[in-house]
TORDO-488306 format. One record per residue (C-alpha): x, y, z. Coordinates in nm, 4 decimals, always signed. Layout:
// residues N
<rec x="X" y="Y" z="Z"/>
...
//
This chain:
// residues 402
<rec x="+22.1914" y="+9.4111" z="+12.7112"/>
<rec x="+22.1691" y="+9.3751" z="+12.3328"/>
<rec x="+22.4580" y="+9.1279" z="+12.2903"/>
<rec x="+22.5040" y="+8.9138" z="+12.6030"/>
<rec x="+22.8073" y="+8.6867" z="+12.5960"/>
<rec x="+22.6178" y="+8.3581" z="+12.5967"/>
<rec x="+22.2834" y="+8.1871" z="+12.5981"/>
<rec x="+22.1413" y="+7.8409" z="+12.6567"/>
<rec x="+21.8884" y="+7.6711" z="+12.4310"/>
<rec x="+21.6587" y="+7.4483" z="+12.6399"/>
<rec x="+21.4491" y="+7.2351" z="+12.4079"/>
<rec x="+21.1087" y="+7.0716" z="+12.4683"/>
<rec x="+21.2903" y="+6.7356" z="+12.4712"/>
<rec x="+21.5132" y="+6.8536" z="+12.7549"/>
<rec x="+21.2143" y="+6.9717" z="+12.9569"/>
<rec x="+21.0311" y="+6.6429" z="+12.8997"/>
<rec x="+21.3321" y="+6.4360" z="+13.0017"/>
<rec x="+21.3940" y="+6.6453" z="+13.3146"/>
<rec x="+21.0313" y="+6.6070" z="+13.4232"/>
<rec x="+21.0517" y="+6.2323" z="+13.3561"/>
<rec x="+21.3606" y="+6.2090" z="+13.5783"/>
<rec x="+21.1841" y="+6.3897" z="+13.8588"/>
<rec x="+20.8716" y="+6.1793" z="+13.8290"/>
<rec x="+21.0742" y="+5.8569" z="+13.8321"/>
<rec x="+21.2780" y="+5.9817" z="+14.1258"/>
<rec x="+21.5954" y="+5.8990" z="+13.9345"/>
<rec x="+21.8243" y="+6.2002" z="+13.9027"/>
<rec x="+22.1737" y="+6.0614" z="+13.9549"/>
<rec x="+22.3762" y="+5.9270" z="+13.6637"/>
<rec x="+22.1918" y="+5.6538" z="+13.4766"/>
<rec x="+22.0399" y="+5.5803" z="+13.1397"/>
<rec x="+22.0337" y="+5.9422" z="+13.0189"/>
<rec x="+22.4040" y="+5.9886" z="+13.0899"/>
<rec x="+22.4751" y="+5.6723" z="+12.8910"/>
<rec x="+22.2528" y="+5.7937" z="+12.6051"/>
<rec x="+22.4309" y="+6.1297" z="+12.6032"/>
<rec x="+22.7704" y="+5.9571" z="+12.5918"/>
<rec x="+22.6627" y="+5.7427" z="+12.2974"/>
<rec x="+22.5288" y="+6.0424" z="+12.1056"/>
<rec x="+22.8502" y="+6.2394" z="+12.1519"/>
<rec x="+23.0607" y="+5.9390" z="+12.0483"/>
<rec x="+22.8545" y="+5.9096" z="+11.7295"/>
<rec x="+22.8882" y="+6.2818" z="+11.6621"/>
<rec x="+23.2675" y="+6.2711" z="+11.6944"/>
<rec x="+23.3122" y="+5.9323" z="+11.5289"/>
<rec x="+23.4955" y="+5.7814" z="+11.8267"/>
<rec x="+23.4440" y="+5.4519" z="+12.0065"/>
<rec x="+23.3988" y="+5.5824" z="+12.3590"/>
<rec x="+23.2839" y="+5.8900" z="+12.5499"/>
<rec x="+23.2739" y="+5.9295" z="+12.9263"/>
<rec x="+23.0653" y="+6.2096" z="+13.0766"/>
<rec x="+23.1885" y="+6.3963" z="+13.3843"/>
<rec x="+23.0869" y="+6.6937" z="+13.5943"/>
<rec x="+23.2827" y="+6.9729" z="+13.4233"/>
<rec x="+23.5263" y="+7.0540" z="+13.1459"/>
<rec x="+23.7967" y="+7.0934" z="+13.4095"/>
<rec x="+23.7266" y="+6.7410" z="+13.5323"/>
<rec x="+23.7399" y="+6.6194" z="+13.1722"/>
<rec x="+24.0956" y="+6.7550" z="+13.1444"/>
<rec x="+24.1892" y="+6.6251" z="+13.4887"/>
<rec x="+24.0574" y="+6.2713" z="+13.4460"/>
<rec x="+24.1990" y="+6.2365" z="+13.0944"/>
<rec x="+24.5438" y="+6.3102" z="+13.2387"/>
<rec x="+24.4911" y="+6.1073" z="+13.5567"/>
<rec x="+24.3897" y="+5.8021" z="+13.3509"/>
<rec x="+24.7414" y="+5.7921" z="+13.2106"/>
<rec x="+24.8759" y="+5.6829" z="+13.5514"/>
<rec x="+24.7437" y="+5.3376" z="+13.4587"/>
<rec x="+24.9540" y="+5.3466" z="+13.1420"/>
<rec x="+25.3002" y="+5.4319" z="+13.2695"/>
<rec x="+25.2785" y="+5.8003" z="+13.3621"/>
<rec x="+25.4081" y="+5.8705" z="+13.7144"/>
<rec x="+25.3124" y="+6.1394" z="+13.9613"/>
<rec x="+25.5383" y="+6.4390" z="+13.9134"/>
<rec x="+25.5919" y="+6.3675" z="+13.5438"/>
<rec x="+25.5565" y="+6.6653" z="+13.3120"/>
<rec x="+25.2709" y="+6.7731" z="+13.0891"/>
<rec x="+25.3377" y="+7.0494" z="+12.8347"/>
<rec x="+25.0569" y="+7.3032" z="+12.7953"/>
<rec x="+25.0258" y="+7.6484" z="+12.6357"/>
<rec x="+25.0748" y="+7.9443" z="+12.8670"/>
<rec x="+24.7628" y="+8.1095" z="+12.7235"/>
<rec x="+24.4422" y="+7.9302" z="+12.8145"/>
<rec x="+24.1611" y="+7.9411" z="+13.0634"/>
<rec x="+24.3215" y="+7.8732" z="+13.3998"/>
<rec x="+24.1438" y="+7.5363" z="+13.4264"/>
<rec x="+24.4000" y="+7.3912" z="+13.1845"/>
<rec x="+24.6797" y="+7.4473" z="+13.4342"/>
<rec x="+24.4652" y="+7.3454" z="+13.7305"/>
<rec x="+24.3817" y="+7.0133" z="+13.5662"/>
<rec x="+24.7467" y="+6.9191" z="+13.5213"/>
<rec x="+24.8156" y="+6.9809" z="+13.8900"/>
<rec x="+24.4967" y="+6.8058" z="+14.0057"/>
<rec x="+24.6028" y="+6.5012" z="+13.8006"/>
<rec x="+24.9316" y="+6.4809" z="+13.9912"/>
<rec x="+25.1511" y="+6.6073" z="+13.7079"/>
<rec x="+25.3781" y="+6.9086" z="+13.6719"/>
<rec x="+25.2675" y="+7.1691" z="+13.4164"/>
<rec x="+25.5391" y="+7.2912" z="+13.1828"/>
<rec x="+25.4200" y="+7.6014" z="+13.0021"/>
<rec x="+25.5243" y="+7.7204" z="+12.6571"/>
<rec x="+25.4399" y="+8.0370" z="+12.4676"/>
<rec x="+25.1844" y="+8.0597" z="+12.1884"/>
<rec x="+25.2051" y="+8.1362" z="+11.8194"/>
<rec x="+25.0687" y="+8.4942" z="+11.8081"/>
<rec x="+24.9106" y="+8.4329" z="+11.4662"/>
<rec x="+24.6850" y="+8.1550" z="+11.5957"/>
<rec x="+24.6847" y="+8.1930" z="+11.9768"/>
<rec x="+24.7613" y="+7.8195" z="+11.9874"/>
<rec x="+25.0629" y="+7.6423" z="+12.1337"/>
<rec x="+25.3901" y="+7.7317" z="+11.9624"/>
<rec x="+25.5374" y="+7.4191" z="+11.8057"/>
<rec x="+25.9031" y="+7.5249" z="+11.8256"/>
<rec x="+25.8677" y="+7.6241" z="+12.1886"/>
<rec x="+25.6917" y="+7.2949" z="+12.2578"/>
<rec x="+25.9737" y="+7.0720" z="+12.1393"/>
<rec x="+26.2322" y="+7.2852" z="+12.3179"/>
<rec x="+26.0464" y="+7.2307" z="+12.6468"/>
<rec x="+26.0690" y="+6.8491" z="+12.6391"/>
<rec x="+26.2758" y="+6.6908" z="+12.9163"/>
<rec x="+26.3349" y="+6.3306" z="+13.0299"/>
<rec x="+26.0282" y="+6.3678" z="+13.2587"/>
<rec x="+25.7902" y="+6.4806" z="+12.9835"/>
<rec x="+25.5077" y="+6.2320" z="+12.9271"/>
<rec x="+25.2131" y="+6.4289" z="+12.7866"/>
<rec x="+25.1335" y="+6.7187" z="+12.5551"/>
<rec x="+24.7980" y="+6.8877" z="+12.6074"/>
<rec x="+24.7297" y="+7.1359" z="+12.3250"/>
<rec x="+24.4313" y="+7.3680" z="+12.3595"/>
<rec x="+24.2071" y="+7.4506" z="+12.0648"/>
<rec x="+24.1797" y="+7.8100" z="+12.1826"/>
<rec x="+23.8525" y="+7.9854" z="+12.0991"/>
<rec x="+23.7674" y="+7.6842" z="+11.8810"/>
<rec x="+24.0666" y="+7.7217" z="+11.6466"/>
<rec x="+24.2361" y="+7.3828" z="+11.6010"/>
<rec x="+24.5904" y="+7.3495" z="+11.7304"/>
<rec x="+24.8609" y="+7.2354" z="+11.4811"/>
<rec x="+24.7962" y="+6.8667" z="+11.5409"/>
<rec x="+25.0162" y="+6.7225" z="+11.2643"/>
<rec x="+25.3230" y="+6.8938" z="+11.4052"/>
<rec x="+25.2249" y="+6.8036" z="+11.7611"/>
<rec x="+25.1800" y="+6.4372" z="+11.6722"/>
<rec x="+25.5166" y="+6.4305" z="+11.4937"/>
<rec x="+25.6847" y="+6.5594" z="+11.8106"/>
<rec x="+25.4849" y="+6.3217" z="+12.0313"/>
<rec x="+25.5766" y="+6.0216" z="+11.8167"/>
<rec x="+25.9440" y="+6.1197" z="+11.8161"/>
<rec x="+25.9523" y="+6.1434" z="+12.1958"/>
<rec x="+25.6937" y="+5.8701" z="+12.2745"/>
<rec x="+25.4452" y="+6.1072" z="+12.4411"/>
<rec x="+25.0703" y="+6.0937" z="+12.4957"/>
<rec x="+24.8559" y="+6.3699" z="+12.3448"/>
<rec x="+24.5347" y="+6.4906" z="+12.5124"/>
<rec x="+24.3288" y="+6.7609" z="+12.3408"/>
<rec x="+24.1793" y="+7.0355" z="+12.5561"/>
<rec x="+23.8763" y="+7.0783" z="+12.3319"/>
<rec x="+23.6668" y="+7.2672" z="+12.5879"/>
<rec x="+23.5867" y="+7.5418" z="+12.3347"/>
<rec x="+23.6088" y="+7.3308" z="+12.0194"/>
<rec x="+23.2616" y="+7.1887" z="+11.9527"/>
<rec x="+23.2258" y="+7.1944" z="+11.5732"/>
<rec x="+23.5965" y="+7.2463" z="+11.5039"/>
<rec x="+23.7486" y="+7.0427" z="+11.2210"/>
<rec x="+24.1135" y="+6.9752" z="+11.1375"/>
<rec x="+24.1927" y="+6.8185" z="+10.8002"/>
<rec x="+23.8551" y="+6.6497" z="+10.7842"/>
<rec x="+23.8413" y="+6.5197" z="+11.1410"/>
<rec x="+23.6593" y="+6.6738" z="+11.4373"/>
<rec x="+23.8326" y="+6.8104" z="+11.7419"/>
<rec x="+23.8133" y="+6.5456" z="+12.0101"/>
<rec x="+23.9046" y="+6.2715" z="+11.7606"/>
<rec x="+24.2582" y="+6.3937" z="+11.6940"/>
<rec x="+24.4568" y="+6.2459" z="+11.9835"/>
<rec x="+24.4665" y="+5.9784" z="+12.2527"/>
<rec x="+24.1823" y="+6.1587" z="+12.4297"/>
<rec x="+23.9829" y="+6.4782" z="+12.3914"/>
<rec x="+23.8308" y="+6.6783" z="+12.6762"/>
<rec x="+23.5206" y="+6.8928" z="+12.6168"/>
<rec x="+23.3196" y="+7.1315" z="+12.8310"/>
<rec x="+22.9407" y="+7.1392" z="+12.8210"/>
<rec x="+22.9152" y="+7.4503" z="+13.0376"/>
<rec x="+22.6120" y="+7.6724" z="+13.0000"/>
<rec x="+22.7540" y="+7.9094" z="+12.7360"/>
<rec x="+22.8951" y="+7.6344" z="+12.5144"/>
<rec x="+22.7485" y="+7.4884" z="+12.1961"/>
<rec x="+22.6426" y="+7.1580" z="+12.3518"/>
<rec x="+22.5417" y="+7.2308" z="+12.7076"/>
<rec x="+22.4384" y="+7.0358" z="+13.0134"/>
<rec x="+22.4426" y="+7.3446" z="+13.2378"/>
<rec x="+22.7638" y="+7.2235" z="+13.3978"/>
<rec x="+22.9484" y="+6.9228" z="+13.2665"/>
<rec x="+23.2193" y="+6.7788" z="+13.0488"/>
<rec x="+23.2945" y="+6.4763" z="+12.8351"/>
<rec x="+23.6054" y="+6.2804" z="+12.7411"/>
<rec x="+23.6362" y="+6.1181" z="+12.3989"/>
<rec x="+23.8693" y="+5.8357" z="+12.2984"/>
<rec x="+23.9075" y="+5.5426" z="+12.0624"/>
<rec x="+24.0660" y="+5.3305" z="+12.3352"/>
<rec x="+23.8322" y="+5.1162" z="+12.5413"/>
<rec x="+24.0992" y="+5.0625" z="+12.8070"/>
<rec x="+24.1222" y="+5.4387" z="+12.8597"/>
<rec x="+23.7431" y="+5.4629" z="+12.8876"/>
<rec x="+23.7262" y="+5.1884" z="+13.1491"/>
<rec x="+23.9789" y="+5.3696" z="+13.3677"/>
<rec x="+23.7938" y="+5.6991" z="+13.3162"/>
<rec x="+23.4664" y="+5.5461" z="+13.4355"/>
<rec x="+23.6464" y="+5.4212" z="+13.7456"/>
<rec x="+23.8104" y="+5.7568" z="+13.8132"/>
<rec x="+23.4884" y="+5.9572" z="+13.7948"/>
<rec x="+23.3425" y="+5.7401" z="+14.0745"/>
<rec x="+23.6262" y="+5.7673" z="+14.3293"/>
<rec x="+23.8356" y="+5.4985" z="+14.1561"/>
<rec x="+23.5922" y="+5.2154" z="+14.2219"/>
<rec x="+23.6362" y="+4.8730" z="+14.0608"/>
<rec x="+23.2883" y="+4.8965" z="+13.9104"/>
<rec x="+23.3487" y="+5.0551" z="+13.5684"/>
<rec x="+23.1328" y="+4.8734" z="+13.3136"/>
<rec x="+23.0444" y="+5.0511" z="+12.9922"/>
<rec x="+22.6737" y="+5.0015" z="+13.0687"/>
<rec x="+22.5980" y="+4.9782" z="+13.4395"/>
<rec x="+22.3142" y="+4.7298" z="+13.4903"/>
<rec x="+22.2200" y="+4.8812" z="+13.8249"/>
<rec x="+22.2002" y="+5.2474" z="+13.7184"/>
<rec x="+22.1045" y="+5.2181" z="+13.3500"/>
<rec x="+21.8553" y="+4.9292" z="+13.3454"/>
<rec x="+21.7683" y="+4.9001" z="+13.7149"/>
<rec x="+21.8591" y="+4.5311" z="+13.7132"/>
<rec x="+22.0782" y="+4.3222" z="+13.9391"/>
<rec x="+22.4483" y="+4.3148" z="+13.8530"/>
<rec x="+22.5859" y="+3.9598" z="+13.8564"/>
<rec x="+22.9437" y="+4.0891" z="+13.8818"/>
<rec x="+22.8868" y="+4.2989" z="+14.1907"/>
<rec x="+22.9472" y="+4.0267" z="+14.4517"/>
<rec x="+23.1043" y="+3.7642" z="+14.2259"/>
<rec x="+23.4594" y="+3.8088" z="+14.3538"/>
<rec x="+23.4714" y="+3.7022" z="+14.7179"/>
<rec x="+23.8208" y="+3.8456" z="+14.7545"/>
<rec x="+23.6977" y="+4.2030" z="+14.7144"/>
<rec x="+23.3343" y="+4.1762" z="+14.8208"/>
<rec x="+23.1093" y="+4.4509" z="+14.6838"/>
<rec x="+23.2739" y="+4.5855" z="+14.3663"/>
<rec x="+23.0955" y="+4.9179" z="+14.4076"/>
<rec x="+23.2855" y="+4.9727" z="+14.7309"/>
<rec x="+23.6226" y="+4.8386" z="+14.6243"/>
<rec x="+23.8558" y="+5.1165" z="+14.5085"/>
<rec x="+24.1439" y="+5.0282" z="+14.2762"/>
<rec x="+24.2908" y="+5.3750" z="+14.2259"/>
<rec x="+24.2762" y="+5.7283" z="+14.3647"/>
<rec x="+23.9775" y="+5.8815" z="+14.1938"/>
<rec x="+23.7454" y="+6.1793" z="+14.1906"/>
<rec x="+23.3816" y="+6.2639" z="+14.2503"/>
<rec x="+23.3157" y="+6.3722" z="+13.8930"/>
<rec x="+22.9933" y="+6.2123" z="+13.7768"/>
<rec x="+22.7373" y="+6.3758" z="+13.5504"/>
<rec x="+22.3757" y="+6.3276" z="+13.6561"/>
<rec x="+22.0691" y="+6.2480" z="+13.4456"/>
<rec x="+21.9206" y="+6.5975" z="+13.4839"/>
<rec x="+22.2326" y="+6.7428" z="+13.3229"/>
<rec x="+22.2383" y="+6.4744" z="+13.0551"/>
<rec x="+21.8735" y="+6.5559" z="+12.9742"/>
<rec x="+21.9768" y="+6.9117" z="+12.8872"/>
<rec x="+22.2601" y="+6.7799" z="+12.6709"/>
<rec x="+22.0434" y="+6.5320" z="+12.4807"/>
<rec x="+21.7948" y="+6.8076" z="+12.4019"/>
<rec x="+22.0633" y="+7.0541" z="+12.2929"/>
<rec x="+22.2023" y="+6.7964" z="+12.0500"/>
<rec x="+21.8763" y="+6.8103" z="+11.8550"/>
<rec x="+21.9660" y="+7.1711" z="+11.7767"/>
<rec x="+22.3366" y="+7.1082" z="+11.7213"/>
<rec x="+22.3516" y="+7.1595" z="+11.3445"/>
<rec x="+22.1354" y="+7.4711" z="+11.3614"/>
<rec x="+22.3291" y="+7.6198" z="+11.6518"/>
<rec x="+22.6642" y="+7.5506" z="+11.4831"/>
<rec x="+22.5388" y="+7.7069" z="+11.1583"/>
<rec x="+22.4176" y="+8.0295" z="+11.3200"/>
<rec x="+22.7218" y="+8.0688" z="+11.5431"/>
<rec x="+22.9608" y="+7.9998" z="+11.2555"/>
<rec x="+22.7820" y="+8.2574" z="+11.0396"/>
<rec x="+22.8136" y="+8.5153" z="+11.3174"/>
<rec x="+23.1803" y="+8.4346" z="+11.3774"/>
<rec x="+23.2794" y="+8.4582" z="+11.0113"/>
<rec x="+23.0941" y="+8.7877" z="+10.9644"/>
<rec x="+23.2831" y="+8.9312" z="+11.2598"/>
<rec x="+23.6152" y="+8.8015" z="+11.1256"/>
<rec x="+23.5404" y="+8.9494" z="+10.7819"/>
<rec x="+23.4175" y="+9.2750" z="+10.9321"/>
<rec x="+23.7390" y="+9.3196" z="+11.1303"/>
<rec x="+23.9479" y="+9.3199" z="+10.8133"/>
<rec x="+23.9084" y="+9.6965" z="+10.7936"/>
<rec x="+24.0309" y="+9.7367" z="+11.1521"/>
<rec x="+24.3465" y="+9.5295" z="+11.1028"/>
<rec x="+24.5841" y="+9.8230" z="+11.1501"/>
<rec x="+24.4761" y="+9.8441" z="+11.5127"/>
<rec x="+24.3021" y="+9.5157" z="+11.6044"/>
<rec x="+24.4130" y="+9.1585" z="+11.5347"/>
<rec x="+24.1852" y="+8.8559" z="+11.5052"/>
<rec x="+24.2414" y="+8.5007" z="+11.3885"/>
<rec x="+24.1675" y="+8.3656" z="+11.0427"/>
<rec x="+24.0454" y="+8.0314" z="+10.9175"/>
<rec x="+24.2829" y="+7.8231" z="+10.7059"/>
<rec x="+24.1755" y="+7.6038" z="+10.4148"/>
<rec x="+24.2459" y="+7.2808" z="+10.6068"/>
<rec x="+24.0370" y="+7.3672" z="+10.9111"/>
<rec x="+23.7039" y="+7.4874" z="+11.0372"/>
<rec x="+23.7025" y="+7.6981" z="+11.3501"/>
<rec x="+23.4549" y="+7.5851" z="+11.6128"/>
<rec x="+23.2309" y="+7.8913" z="+11.6671"/>
<rec x="+23.2831" y="+7.9329" z="+12.0396"/>
<rec x="+23.3510" y="+8.3091" z="+12.0567"/>
<rec x="+23.5140" y="+8.5958" z="+11.8691"/>
<rec x="+23.8623" y="+8.6997" z="+11.9924"/>
<rec x="+24.0484" y="+9.0178" z="+11.9082"/>
<rec x="+24.3659" y="+9.1791" z="+12.0392"/>
<rec x="+24.4883" y="+9.5389" z="+12.0401"/>
<rec x="+24.8017" y="+9.5714" z="+11.8298"/>
<rec x="+25.1122" y="+9.7451" z="+11.9672"/>
<rec x="+25.0861" y="+10.1198" z="+11.9110"/>
<rec x="+24.7064" y="+10.1325" z="+11.9036"/>
<rec x="+24.6091" y="+10.4885" z="+12.0129"/>
<rec x="+24.3585" y="+10.3683" z="+12.2723"/>
<rec x="+24.3464" y="+10.1266" z="+12.5660"/>
<rec x="+24.1719" y="+9.7958" z="+12.6103"/>
<rec x="+23.9813" y="+9.9382" z="+12.9064"/>
<rec x="+23.8472" y="+10.2244" z="+12.6949"/>
<rec x="+23.7246" y="+9.9843" z="+12.4268"/>
<rec x="+23.5672" y="+9.7512" z="+12.6829"/>
<rec x="+23.3834" y="+10.0435" z="+12.8455"/>
<rec x="+23.2556" y="+10.1570" z="+12.5068"/>
<rec x="+23.1268" y="+9.8087" z="+12.4265"/>
<rec x="+22.9551" y="+9.7819" z="+12.7632"/>
<rec x="+22.7916" y="+10.1243" z="+12.7283"/>
<rec x="+22.6462" y="+10.0063" z="+12.3996"/>
<rec x="+22.4965" y="+9.6860" z="+12.5364"/>
<rec x="+22.7734" y="+9.4466" z="+12.4293"/>
<rec x="+22.9122" y="+9.2066" z="+12.6901"/>
<rec x="+23.2927" y="+9.1741" z="+12.6450"/>
<rec x="+23.5341" y="+8.9457" z="+12.8287"/>
<rec x="+23.9101" y="+8.9727" z="+12.8533"/>
<rec x="+24.0904" y="+8.7017" z="+12.6572"/>
<rec x="+24.2449" y="+8.4847" z="+12.9287"/>
<rec x="+24.5980" y="+8.5449" z="+13.0560"/>
<rec x="+24.9395" y="+8.3846" z="+13.0714"/>
<rec x="+24.8669" y="+8.1257" z="+13.3393"/>
<rec x="+25.2216" y="+8.0949" z="+13.4804"/>
<rec x="+25.3023" y="+8.4678" z="+13.4905"/>
<rec x="+24.9705" y="+8.6530" z="+13.5165"/>
<rec x="+24.7825" y="+8.4201" z="+13.7556"/>
<rec x="+24.9076" y="+8.4576" z="+14.1105"/>
<rec x="+24.8415" y="+8.0989" z="+14.2112"/>
<rec x="+25.1205" y="+7.9795" z="+13.9828"/>
<rec x="+25.4013" y="+8.1870" z="+14.1353"/>
<rec x="+25.5347" y="+7.8741" z="+14.3093"/>
<rec x="+25.6523" y="+7.7382" z="+13.9722"/>
<rec x="+25.9104" y="+8.0162" z="+13.9467"/>
<rec x="+25.8209" y="+8.1677" z="+13.6110"/>
<rec x="+25.8515" y="+8.5468" z="+13.5739"/>
<rec x="+25.6892" y="+8.8154" z="+13.3618"/>
<rec x="+25.8562" y="+8.8237" z="+13.0241"/>
<rec x="+25.8964" y="+8.4455" z="+12.9963"/>
<rec x="+25.5909" y="+8.4199" z="+12.7663"/>
<rec x="+25.5738" y="+8.7510" z="+12.5779"/>
<rec x="+25.3064" y="+8.6529" z="+12.3250"/>
<rec x="+25.0754" y="+8.5038" z="+12.5872"/>
<rec x="+25.1301" y="+8.8003" z="+12.8173"/>
<rec x="+25.0500" y="+9.0461" z="+12.5389"/>
<rec x="+24.7165" y="+8.8739" z="+12.4816"/>
<rec x="+24.6594" y="+8.8707" z="+12.8573"/>
<rec x="+24.7034" y="+9.2489" z="+12.8650"/>
<rec x="+24.5316" y="+9.3406" z="+12.5382"/>
<rec x="+24.2889" y="+9.0610" z="+12.4405"/>
<rec x="+23.9080" y="+9.0722" z="+12.4342"/>
<rec x="+23.6410" y="+8.8252" z="+12.3237"/>
<rec x="+23.2669" y="+8.8457" z="+12.2745"/>
<rec x="+22.9953" y="+8.5887" z="+12.2153"/>
<rec x="+22.8743" y="+8.4612" z="+11.8780"/>
<rec x="+22.5821" y="+8.2621" z="+12.0150"/>
<rec x="+22.2700" y="+8.1470" z="+11.8367"/>
<rec x="+22.0480" y="+8.4360" z="+11.9459"/>
<rec x="+22.2747" y="+8.6943" z="+11.7812"/>
<rec x="+22.1322" y="+8.8123" z="+11.4482"/>
<rec x="+22.3076" y="+8.9554" z="+11.1403"/>
<rec x="+22.1813" y="+9.2979" z="+11.2489"/>
<rec x="+22.3428" y="+9.2446" z="+11.5893"/>
<rec x="+22.6746" y="+9.1586" z="+11.4240"/>
<rec x="+22.6574" y="+9.4745" z="+11.2138"/>
<rec x="+22.5698" y="+9.6753" z="+11.5242"/>
<rec x="+22.8826" y="+9.5407" z="+11.6996"/>
<rec x="+23.1000" y="+9.6281" z="+11.4004"/>
<rec x="+22.9499" y="+9.9781" z="+11.3863"/>
<rec x="+23.0188" y="+10.0327" z="+11.7579"/>
<rec x="+23.3837" y="+9.9357" z="+11.7078"/>
<rec x="+23.4078" y="+10.1535" z="+11.3974"/>
<rec x="+23.2638" y="+10.4546" z="+11.5826"/>
<rec x="+23.5038" y="+10.3975" z="+11.8713"/>
<rec x="+23.8058" y="+10.3876" z="+11.6422"/>
<rec x="+23.6968" y="+10.7035" z="+11.4632"/>
<rec x="+23.6651" y="+10.8911" z="+11.7917"/>
<rec x="+24.0293" y="+10.7977" z="+11.8542"/>
<rec x="+24.1454" y="+10.9245" z="+11.5184"/>
<rec x="+24.1617" y="+10.5816" z="+11.3541"/>
<rec x="+24.0120" y="+10.6096" z="+11.0040"/>
<rec x="+23.9334" y="+10.2640" z="+10.8771"/>
//
């Protein structure tokens, strides 16, 4: 395949660190996880980062942490209808009720007017998604959150490298939740990370990722330095802190083998971002001539899109089908993916919430007609031009002169 969807850059540093872990016999979460957390915090300019086992867990634990700060089980979290299904799953796994709202079709991000209209007395959290790396309208979201005294958690799974008015995604709300899955810009194979400027949030997050245990120090003496923890048996009322559980938690820890991959990939971060951003912008620019039939997003002056992938959507009245275009891309060695769906109305597992087709027309349209392809660091300018030529040829065969 000429243009696979994703790739993973494994650096010599990653290989060296993995081998070192194996030779030391230390593969569970320890000093490398802590180093990875510190590097991500420095990258984002936040005080704290907590590494977990997936981007879904990052969303889930960020929401679950809010139970320590007044949010009750069954309270509502507003999320966009269009996202990867993990966004909805995370709300439910955290013990909250997802309330879905439609998107702005010009950005694919959460619709601000629909958001405020969905607020009820049980609403406690807004979780905007920076879809395909395009920043959500955070100023408007924060204005609504402040008015109604709500928490804001960014789903930044796809938003490595995204900037909004001079600040990086993940530093724009109470917490940010990233994915470091294999096809993402910073990758640990599987994994996720939660960013925050609040140390009290981070302490709860560290507890939650280890089943809710009372042992939640920023630097664990036992696992990071191999020393003896003086706090572990200091409180005779609870005994061993590592086996005293203060809250309902999760098994969501990152291990040092995964962190080794992440530390190595961060050495290439600027280069990877640069190449992927170049590829993304050339695709966006190249699609200008197809705009009668195919929509894609655009970058505004106040933002920088994180170069996760390239989305495009068939416009109403296009004289061809999404399936026909996908087949043509595949036949020419290009690996396309559909562009998510309306979680509450196009994912069967959410039928119990009672939504029906037609409730989220913009999200559903993207679910029926959206496509995205990779922009990863092994794609060359010639590959981008090849993709554009394949689309151009397809349109011409369907009578679309661009």
